[in-house]
N, C-alpha and C positions, 0 to 999 in steps of 0.2 A: 105560529111558531111550530118548529120541529122538536119533537122530544129526543134527547140525546141520552141522558142518564139521570138517575135520581140522586140528589145530594141531600144527605141527612143533616140535621141541626148539628152544629158544632160551635165552639167558643174558645179558640185558643187564647184569646185575649184575657180570659179568666184565669189563665194558668199562673202559677206562682214560680219564681225562678228556682233552679236546682243547680247544684254543682256540675252535674253531668247531664248532657243532653244527647239523646240517641235519636236521629232522624232516619226513618226507615219507610220503605213502601209497604203497603198492607200484606203483600205476599210474603214478606220476610219478618212480619210483625212478632210472631211468637218467639223467634230466636233473639231478636233484638230485645224484646221485653225481659227474656231469660237473662241475657247479659247484664241489663240494668239490675235485676234481682241479685245476681251474683255479686255485683259491686256493693249493693246495699247491705248484704249479709256479711261479706268478707272484709270490706273496707270502711263500712260505716258511712259512705258518702251519699247524698241525696242524688237520685237519678230520675230522669223523666224520658219516656219514650214518646215520640210524636210521629204521626203519620204524614209523610211528605205531601200527599195529596190534599190533606186539610190544610197545610201551609200554603199551597197554591191557591186553595179556595179563598182563604182569608187575606192573603198578601199579594196575590197577582191575578185575581179574577179567574182563577183556574188554570191559567197559562203556566207551562212548566218552566219557570224562569228562576235562574239561580239567585237573582236579586231578592226573591221572595223569602229564600231560606236565610239570607243575611238579614233582611228586615225583621224576620221573626227573631232571630238571635238578638238583634239590636233592641227589640222590645223588651225582652227578659233582662238584657244587660242594663238598660236605663231604669228599669223598674225596681231592681234589686237594691237593697240597702248597701252602703259602703262595706266591702269585705265579704259580701255574700253573692257577688256576681257569678254567673256561670263561668266555669273554669276550662271545661273540656267539652268538645263536640265531636261525636262520631257520626260519620256519613255512612250509613249501614247499607252500602249497595255499590255496584260497579259503575263506572262512568264511561262516557264516550265523547270524542271530540265533535260528534255530529248530533246535536241535540234534536234535529228536525228529521232524522231518519232518512237522509238523502243517499245513504249508501246501502247496498244489499247486505242483509244479515246484520244490521245494525242492532245493537241492544244496550241498554243501560238502565240503572235503577235510580241513581241520584245524579243530577247534572253536574258538570264540571264548570269551573271558570276558565276560559281560554283568553290568552293575551290578545290585545288588539293587533299586535304584529304577528302575522302568520307566515309570510314568505321568507323572512330573515330567520334562518335557523339559529343564530346566535341570540336572537332576542325573543323568540317564540317560547311560550311556556304554558303549561296547564298548572293551576294553583288552586288548592283547597284553602289556603290561607285567607283568601277573600272572604270566607264566611266568618272569620274571626277578627275582621277589622271593623270595629264597632263604634269608635269615636268619630266625632264631626270631621269632615274634610278627608276622610280616609275612604279607600276603596278604589279609587280610580286606577285601573290597570293593576289592581292588587297592591297598591302602594300604601304603606303606613305601619304603625307599630301594632303587632298582633296582640289582641286582648284575650283571646280564647285559644287554647291548644287544639288543633283540629287533626283528626285522623280519619282514615277510610278503611273499611273492609271492602275489597274489590270482589264481592260476591254477587252472583246472579241467581243461582238456585238456592232452594231451601237446605239442600245437602251441603252446599258450600258454606252457608250461613251457620248450619248446625256445627260444622267441622271447626269453623273459627271460634265459635263460642266455646265449644268443648276444649279447644287448645287454651284458651284464657282461663277457663275453669281449672284445668289440669295444672297450668303454670302456677296458679295460686294455691294448689292443694299442698298439704303437708305430708311428709314422708318420702321414701325413695319411689321412682328415680329422680323426682324433683329436687329432694333435698339431700344432694351428695356433693363432693368437692369440686365438680365442675363449676360451681357458683363462685369459686375463687379465680377463674381463669379469664383472661382477655387474650385475644389473638389479633395481631395486626399483619395484614398481608399488603404486599407492595409490588407494583408493576416494575419492569425494568425500563431502560432507554430514558430519554428526555433529560440527560445529564443528571440522573440520579434523583430527579425532583420528587418522585413519588415515594422513593425509600426515604429520603430525608424528611418528608412530611409525615411519614408513618413513625420515624423515630422521634420527632417532636411529640407526637400523640403519646407513644409509649413512655417518654419521659414525664409527660403530664400525669399520666397514671401512676407511674412508679414514685413520683414525688408525693402524690396525693394520698396514696395508700400502699404501705409495704405489704399488706395482706394480699394484694393481687399478684397472682402468677402470670407473668406475661410471656406469651409464645409469639415467635415472629416467623413469618413465612414470606421472605423477601426473595422473589423468584430468581433475581440475578445471583443468589448464592447457590443455586442449583445448577446442575449440568444441563445444558440446552442440547437438544437433538434435532438434527435436520431430517425431516421426513417429506414424502411427496405431497403432503398437505401443508407444508411450511414448518417453521421452527416449532418445537413443543418443549415443554417442561414436565414430563410424566411424573417425576418425583415430587413436584410442587402440586400437581393435581391430586395425587395420593395424599400428600400432607394435609391439604384442604379438607378432603373427604374424611380423614381420620379425625381431624380436629372437630369437625361438625358432628360426627358420630360419637366422639368422647364427650362432647358438651363444652360450652363456653358461655359465660353470661353475656359477653359482647364479642363480636367478630367484626372487624373493620377492614374494608378494602380501599386502597387508594390506587388509582390507576385508570388506564383506558378500559372501556367496556361498551357494551351495547344491549340490545334487547334479548340477545341469545347467550350473554355471559360475560366473562372478564377476560381482558387483555387479548392482544393479537394472537398469542400463542395458546388461547382457548384453555386457560388454566381452570376454568369453571364453566361447565356447559349445562344446558337443560336436562340431558339424560343423566348427568352426574346428580344434579339437584333432585330429580325425581327418585334416584336410588339412595338417597340419604337414609340413614337408619338411626335416628336420634331421638326415639320416643322418650318423652319426659325430660329432655335435656335441650330444650330449644333456645337458641341464642337471640339476642336482638342484633340485627345486621345494620351497620352503618356503611353505606357504599358511596364513595365519593367518586363516582365515575358517570359516564354518560348514558342516559336512557335505559338503565338497567331495569326499571320498573315502570315503564310507560303503560300505564293502566288504562288509558282512554283510547286505545286502538282496538276496535271491536273484532279486527280481522286476525288478531295475534295475541296470545297470552304470553307476556314477557317473561323473562327469566325470574325477575323479582317477584311477579305474581305468582309463579309456580311455587317459589320458596316459601311464600306466606300461606298459600292455599293448600299445601300438602296436609292430608289428614293425619293428625296426631305427630307430625314430624316437621322437619324444616325450621323455619324461624317463627318466633312468636311475634315479631314486628320488624319492620324495615324502616329506617330513616334513610331515604333513598331518593334517586334522581329519575326524572321523567323526560328530560330533553337534554340538549347538550349542556356541558358545565365545563368550568375552567378551573384549572389546579390551584391557582392562587387564591381564588375565593373559596374553593372547596377547603383548603387548608385552614383558612380563617374560621370558617363555620365549623369545621371539625374540631378545631382547638376550643372554640367557644362551648361546643357541645360537651365535651369532656371536663372542661373546667367547671361548668354548671352542674355536671353530674355529681360532683362531691361537695356542693354548697347546699345548705339547707335554704328553704324559701323563707320569706319574711315571717310566715306563719309557723316557722319551726318545723314544718313538714319535709319529709323527703321528696325531692322532685319526681313527679310521674312523667311518663313520655310525652304527654301534652305540654308540660312545663318546659321540659328540656327543649323541644321544638320552638316553643314561643320565645324563651329567653335567649336562646343561642341565635336565633334569626334576628331578634331585635337588637342584640349586641352588634350584629353587623348591618343595621339599618334596613333589614329586609330588602336588600338592593335587588335589582332585576336578575342578577346572575345567580342568586340563590333561591328565588322563588319557585324554581322547579324542583326543589327539594321537598319531599312530601313524606308523610307518616302513613304507611300501610300498616295499620294495627291499631290497637286500642289506646287512645290518648289518656285514659284513666289508669293504665297499667303502671304499676311501680316496679322498676328493675328488682329483680329477686336477690338483692343483696342480703347476707345473713344479718339477723336481728341483734345479736349480742357480739361481744368481743371475746377474744381468748388471750389471756396473759400467761406468759411463761414465768414460772417462779423458781425452778430448780433444774440443773443438769447434773446428772450423777450424784444426786443428794446434796448439792452445794447450791446455795442461792445464787441467782444469775448476777445479782449485784456485785459479788465477789469471785465469780467463776472466772478463772483465767487459763484453765487447762486447754491444751489442743486436742481436739478429737481426731483420732488416727484411724487408718485403715484397719480392719479386723477386730476393733474395739467393740466391747459391749456398752451400750449408752442407754441411760434412763433420762427422760425429760418429763417434767411435771409442771402443772399449771391449773388455771382456774377460768371458768366462764364468768364474765363480769358484764354489767350494764354500762350505760354511759356515765354513771357516777363512780365507776370503778368498784362497785359492790358485787360480791360473789352471788350469783344465782343459785341459791341453796336447793331449789327444788328442780334444778336441771339434772335429769338422769337419763343417760343415753349412751352413745358411742361417739368417740373421736377418731378422725382419720388424720394420721400424722405423716406427712411426706417430708423427707429430707433431700434437699438439693445440694449438689456440689457448687464449687465457686462459679462466678460468672465466666462464660467461655468466649473468647474472641473469635469472630467469624469474619472472613473477608470475602467480599463478592467477587465474581469471576469476570466481570466486564464482557459478557457474552455478546453484546451488541456494539455497534460503532459509536453511538451516542451515549455510551455509559462508561464509566471508569470505576476502578476497584474502590471499594469503600469498606471500612471496618466498623462493625458493631458488635455488641455484647449481648448475651442471652444467658439467662440461668434457668435452664430447663432439664439438666441432666439429674434425673431422679436416682439417689443412691440408696435409699431406705425408705420403706413404708410399713406402717403397722396400724392396727386398729385397737384401741383401748376402751375400757368402759369409762364413763363419767358418772360419778356417784356424788350426789349433793353438790354438784357445781365444780368438783375437783377431779383431777385425772393424773396418771402416771403411765406412759408408754415405754416400751423397751424395744431395742433392735440391735442388730449387729451391722457395723458398717463393712461393706465389702472391700475386697483387696485392691481392685482396680480403680480406686478413686484418683483424681489429680492429686499427686503427692506434694505439690507445691502448697504452701500455706496461703490461706486467704479465707474471707468470710463465706461460710455456708448459709443455709437458711432452712429453718423449720417452718413448714406450712401446715396450719391446723384448719380442720373443719369439723364441727360437732353438730349433732342433731338429736332431739329427744322426741321426735316424731310430731311435735306441736310448735317448736321453734328451733332455730339454728344459730350458730355462732362460728366466726372465723377469726383467724389472727395468724401472726408470723413473728419469728424471732430470728434476728440476723447477727446479733452481737456476740459472735463466737468464731473462733478460727478452727479450720479443718484442714489437715495435711499430714503427710508422713505416714508411717506404718507402725503398729505396736509390735515391737521385736520381741516382747516377752511371751507372746503366743506361741504354742508349739506349732512346728512346721508341718502342716497338713498337706499330703500329696494324694489323698484318696477322695474319690467322689462320693455322692450320697449312696447309702444302702437303698436298694430298691426291692420291694416285693410287690408282685402284680398278678392278677387273675382276671378272667372274664366272667361276668354274670353272678357268680357267688363263689364262696370260699372252697367249694367241692370241686372247683374247675381243675381238670388235669390236662397236660399238653396234649393236643389233637382232639379234644372234645368237640362235639357239635355245638354250634351256636346259631342264633338267628341272624337275619340281615342287618340287624340293629344291636350289635353286641355292646355290652356296658363294661367299660374299663374300670376296674377298682385297683388302686396302687397306693402303697405306703412308702414314704420317703424319710430318711433319718440322716443327719450329719451334724456333728458337733460344732462345725464352723457356720451353720445356718444354711437352709435351702435358699438357693437364688430363685425365687419365685417372682421376681420383678423385672428380669431381663437386663440386669446390669452387665454390660460388656456385650460387644457385638455377637449376636447369635447365641447367647447364653440363656436360652429359654428352656423351660420344661416342655419337651415337645414329644410328640408320638407320630409314627407313620406306619403305613401298611406296605408290606411286600417290598421293602428296600426303597420305596419312593420318597426319598428325603425331601424332594422339591415340593411335594405336597403335605409336608409335615403340618400338624395341628398344634398351635400354641396353647398350652395348658396352664400358663401361669394364673389365669383368673379363675382356674377350677382347683387350685391348691387351697385346702383348708388347714391352716396351722393348728397344731394341738398344744403349743406353748407360746409365751410371749417372745421368745428369742427365735422363733421360726426354725427350729432345729428338727422338728418332726411334724408331719402332716400327711393328709390323705388327699387323693384325687378321685373323683368319679366323673366319668365322660362317656357319652353315648355316640358311637359311631352310626352312621346312617347309610342304608341302601348299598351294602356291601354286595359284591358279586358272589354267586355260589362257587364252592370250591375250597381248596386249602390255602390258608394265609398265614402270614407271619407279622405279628405286631411288635413293634420295637418302641421302647420308652427311653428317653435320655434326659438326665437331670444334671444340674450343676450346683456346687456349693459356693459360698461367698468368697472363698480363696481361689476360685477360677478352676477347681477340679471337677471333671465330669465322669459320669458312669452311665452305662445303658444296659438294658435287659430286654430279651425277646421271648415271646411265647407263640406256639403254633396253635392254630385252630381251624375248624371246618365249618363251612356254612352249607346246610342242606339246599338242594336245588329248589328254586322257586319258593323258598320259604315254606316248603311243605312241612307238616308236622311230623316230627320223629320222636318215638317213644322208646325207652330203654330202661333196663333194671326194674321191670315190673314185678313186684313181689306183694304178698301179704304177710303180715308177721303178727303173731306166731302162725306157723303153718307146720303141722296140723294145729287146730285149736279147739277148746272146749266151750268157752263163754264169749269172748270178743276177739276180733282180729282187726288189723288196720291194713289199708290198701296204700301203696306207695308206687311212684314211678317217677322217672326223670324224662325231661322233655327239651325241645330246642325253641320254646316260645317264651323266654323271660320277658316280663313286662306286658304280655297280652292277657286279656281276659279269657279264661278257659272254661268251657261248660263240659263237665265230666260226668258221664253216665256209665254206671257199672251194672250190668245184668248178670245175675246168677242163675244158673240152670242145674237141675239135677241130671243124673246120667240118662234119663229118659228123654231129655231135651225140653223139659217143661221149665219155663221161667218161673223161679219161686220168689225172687226179690229183685227190686231195682233200686239203687242208690244214685242220688244226684247231688253234685256239688258245683258251685261256681267260685273260682278263685283267680286272683291276679297275683302272680308271684313275681319277685325281683330276680330269682335265680332259676335254676333248672329243676329243683324239686318242687313237690306239692305238699300242702298240709295234709296230714293223715286223714284218710276217710275211714271211719270206724263202722263195723257191722257186728251186731250182737248175734248172729247166727239164726235169726228168726226170719219166717216167711212173711209175706205181704199182710197175712192175717194176724201176725204176731205170734204164731205158734213156733215152738222150738223145732228145728229141722233135726231129722235123725242123723246119726253118725253115717259117714260115707264120703265118697268122692264127689265133688261138684266142679262145674266149669264156671269161669266168669269171664265175661267179655268187657273190655274197657273201650268206650267211645269217647274221643276227645275232639271238641270243635273249638276253634278260635273265633275271634271277633270279625274275621272276614269270610267265615263260612267254610273254612277248610276243615275236613274231618279225617281222623285216623282211628283205626280199630285194631285192637289186638286181644288175644285170649290167652288165659292161664288156667291152672288147676288149683284147687285148695281141698283140704280134708277137714271134715268136722269128726272129732272123737269125743263122744259123751261118756262121762264117767257114771256108770250105774250104781 
């Protein structure tokens, strides 16, 4: 016999069942085991990590046979007591359609189940559900009712595995940015053409969510509602591309796409591409993607990383999970599966638990008999992950100090509004130890939108959306209760209709969400004084001693104070009505400063801005700041400044005070290095040129000045120096090694 490799003793048959099974190659063991431990600690579920090579050894005589994995799971399933069967299976490794390595560069970690039909594109599929078909007479061509929710991490390297586990850990963490109002948002994206079939399907899904929970804020990006542009590369929807990227970056708990697609993105018009995916910047705000489209996440092609794989593999960004397609799919079956998924999302399991991703996949597929046309839907993600819905509810109790049960007033433009409420549990009991912050967003009435029928096989279609934000504030929650205040802007839709209060609260260890829509908003409060003046603006660079024309660094810091009795519009209500700043008249490159405004009172009538510009060119510049109030009035102010060439150190106003002095003096100077670490050396010489003292100080300042450097008039040996004239040399070095030296005189006068 020929020696091939040593096989150590093992006994998987002695394992006891667990709720969560992770199957991994040895090379990824540490990260797979770390994920199991995360779920044990944060979710309290039992988890078991198993080496796939050991499964082969015991269940297929060492052959890399996918049936071995299924038989291992079947053993645990049959051995478990009723109600204690495995619920979730994670395949911790990438797959390939070529298990025998017949193509160059082939690589995989965990085998895939491929359909018997391979030549007919409409019947071919790759399916991880096979590993969860555990009852008798199931499994032939992946047919049967799924017993275990299966997911896959399409990872090959340890780095990819670590990134995926880190993302799950961060998703389960408490505190910002994970716990912020994005958890209240769903977004539905729909393709054009095909007789509006994709748009209608998305509308049905949005209605399911809206009916199930008024807490959810629904955004809709239906591309036929955007202007279509003809380009040399075909028709495009650049505004839709931008809207999708903005939605991902702002965060949403679910993002759903319905329409055409492929391994490189969405839609014939390329409304989502791989470069756009790679450029996403949504750290801590990762959505679950549901993509009812063709081949978006074909993970078993070793020669290409699909767009869906890119989305889930992004380090600390992208999607936390994808319920997605790996082969051709069809709109009618996609719609049925999609609807089942969202109906299941808001239903408790028989155990009373909230469904995890594996439950959602299992139940929604089983409701559709797991037919051949939905087997290519797969979960790229953690099947034991629970969608990050807030734990508690928020109940509105008063509006303008009137109980909501009897509140009948109409909220009007320019009016000051107070809203109060409570954080409650499922039994409607106040959570009295909830102390944190609540984010209150006010939406105007639903807006009707009509599509444009950009393509021949599309017709105009009207739908409604409630996403016009007209007020926003953050208020404290104390002992489970809160009161928030805001001023409604002048440019609301003046017609009467139902508005919406949307709430999200967090106390760093738990969170809550809620909404209130039983109020009317419309009209304008005519009792308010007619305000025709914009906000008062005070501004300076780097520190309050700034004077027009002063020197600054290449990275100047803007400080501004705004005040207006009608409220500062720091939310962008009205087209182009943002707090903005630009350099040298270049309004096209203006910076939106809304997010940098820090209010100083509950009515948002006063506040401050701090913003750092970066890498400005040397020379003379003019900075302009514009702000708006909530009645639509604007004001702007400009200041001039100079940036020294090459960011070289400049020193001015070099003094020591008092001068002359008898006992102590302090050295001061101003510079153009705010925010940089400065090493300051002061050499003091007598008039014979002999150095008598050296002072050293390291400082990081926010402005131009330094903290005083004190000298007691003594030499290095501690002796009092005699009266007379002395020279001092100041040497300043910044953190990139640039040095500046300047000299001055001082006088010591001793009193005999």
